[in-house]
Structure formats: structure tokens, C-alpha cells
N, C-alpha and C positions, 0 to 999 in steps of 0.2 A: 858450310852448314848444310845438312841434309834437308830435303823438303819436309820430312816428318818433324824434325826438330824445329824447323821454322814455323810450321803449323802449330806445334805445341806452344812455342813462345808467343805466337799471336793470340792464341786462345787464352793463355795465362795472362797476358797483358790486358786483353779484353775484359776478362773477369775482374782483374784488379781495378780497372777503370769503372766498371759497373758497381763494384762494391764501394769504391771511393765516393761515387755519386750517391749511393744509398746512405752512406754515413754522413756525407755533406748535408743531405736533406733531413738527417736525424730520423730516418725511418728504421723501424725494427725489421727483422726477417719476417715476423708475423704480418706486419703491415704490407710488405711487398708480396708476400704469399697471398694474402687476401685480395689485394688489388690485381694480382696477376692471374688468380685462379689456380695457382700451383700450391702444392703442400709446402709447409714450413721446411720439412725435411729436404725436399727437392731444391729449394732456394739455398738452404744451408750447404748441401752437397755440391752445388754448382760453385758457390763462393769458396768452399774449401778445396775445390778442384778434385773432388772425389767422384764427380759425375761429369761426363762430357756432355755439355748442353746441346740440344738440337736447335735448329733455327727457330722452331716454334717456341721453345722455352726461352731463348734469348729475346725474341720479339715480345713475349708476354712480360718478361722482367723489365725490358727497356720501356715498354708501354706503361707499365706500372710506375716507373720512375719519370715518365714523361720526357724521355730522351730518345734521340734518333739512333737506331742500331747502326745504320750505315755510317753515320758520323763517328760513332765510338769505335767501330771496326776500322775505319780509316785511320783514326788516331792510334789505335793499337798497331796497325801495320806500319805506320810511319815510325813509331817508337822502336819497333823491332828492326826496321831497315836502318835506322840511325845507329843502333847498337851493333849491327853487323853490316856495314856498308858494302862489303864485297859480295855478300850473299844476295840472291834474288829469290 
């Protein structure tokens, strides 16, 4: 697996985990947008993977969800590593 495709997989998994947490908490995109100070469109585009989120955007969204970005990122990285054990 190339480094770029690994990065893309990690980001995709990270966004999936963040979206799952939003849904688990029964929060709308608008609620997350309001709490994070981001636009509804930005949050939606991140979740749909139409926009590559910056660290600032990820921090704002995870803060709005009251979750730790580093923990979710670690979870995403472990999931990708498990699905591709030979890749680093």
C-alpha cells in the first residue's frame, strides 16, 4: 500500500468514526456546526469526504462532540493497520 493510499484510508476511517459519534449522540450537522463554529456546509463536506479537513477543523468538530482527536486518530490508524497488516 502506498503512503498516500494509507493516509487516505486513515482519514476516511477517522471521518467515519467522527460521524458515528455524532450519530450516536443524536446530533444534527447543524448542532455540530454551531458548537464547532464551522458552517453546516463544511461539516457536511467533511463527513461526505468532499473536503479534506485541516487539523483545526478536526479539532473543532471533535471538541464539539466532546471527544479526543488523538484517541480517535489512534483508533483510525489501528483499524487501517489491522486491515493491512503488511503495510506501514
